[in-house]
C-alpha positions, 0 to 999 in steps of 0.5 A, spaced: 565 531 534 569 524 531 565 519 535 558 522 534 561 522 526 563 514 526 557 512 530 552 518 524 556 514 519 555 507 521 548 509 523 547 510 516 551 504 512 545 500 517 539 503 514 542 502 508 543 494 509 537 493 512 532 496 509 535 496 503 541 491 501 538 486 505 531 485 503 532 484 496 535 477 497 530 472 496 532 468 502 530 474 506 523 473 504 521 472 511 524 476 515 521 483 513 514 483 513 513 481 506 507 484 505 508 491 508 515 491 503 511 489 497 506 494 497 510 499 498 515 497 492 506 497 489 506 503 491 513 506 489 512 504 482 505 506 481 504 512 484 504 517 478 499 511 474 493 511 481 492 514 486 492 509 493 488 507 498 491 501 503 487 497 508 490 498 516 489 491 516 486 490 523 484 483 522 491 482 522 495 478 527 497 482 534 500 489 531 501 488 524 497 494 523 503 498 525 508 495 522 505 495 516 504 503 518 510 504 520 513 500 515 509 503 508 511 511 511 518 508 512 519 505 504 515 510 500 517 518 504 519 522 499 517 516 493 510 514 492 503 517 496 497 513 499 491 514 503 489 510 509 482 506 506 475 508 510 469 505 510 467 511 505 473 515 502 472 522 498 476 525 493 477 531 489 476 531 482 484 535 481 486 528 484 485 523 478 487 529 473 493 525 470 492 518 473 488 512 471 484 512 477 485 509 484 488 503 486 486 499 492 490 494 496 487 490 502 489 484 506 484 477 504 481 478 512 479 484 509 472 480 507 468 486 507 472 490 504 472 486 498 465 485 498 464 492 497 470 494 491 467 488 487 459 490 489 461 497 488 467 496 482 465 491 478 469 492 472 475 493 476 482 489 475 484 485 480 491 483 482 494 478 487 500 478 489 502 471 492 507 469 497 511 465 493 515 460 498 506 457 500 502 459 494 498 463 499 495 470 496 498 476 501 494 481 498 490 483 493 490 490 488 484 492 486 485 497 479 479 502 478 479 506 472 476 514 475 470 513 469 468 508 474 469 512 480 461 515 482 461 521 482 457 525 490 455 517 491 457 517 499 454 511 500 460 508 495 467 505 498 471 511 493 467 517 490 469 522 487 465 529 491 464 536 487 
């Protein structure tokens, strides 16, 4: 029993250090997936303002798509809410009652999604998140106001289903 308590306490302390304390250090920026960590932070901070859709990052290297999914689920658990971006995304009217609109997070390699977002939502606000060490864009967030999301337009990337 005592050994189980020691192991449990040790696990909690190590998880807290690894996922909470250590990532806050600037020197650890590249030790974690900076995109996934920062996307989770963005979702947690703004989930009450926007309904989030996040690219699956399928065009990234190797197992990155899986890594991002795991990191986002862990870091947003019990806080922010998001959905994975699909080719067509239907929203219910009630989902937009208390938010400003939708936020779509994509990677620079998601060229098709970027073209569709910019074509479907020309008034969308774009925020680029840049790697502070090399200046490259890590990910992009488009903010779309709810009045700009079409109703029942099934060929739009995001639409409101009645």
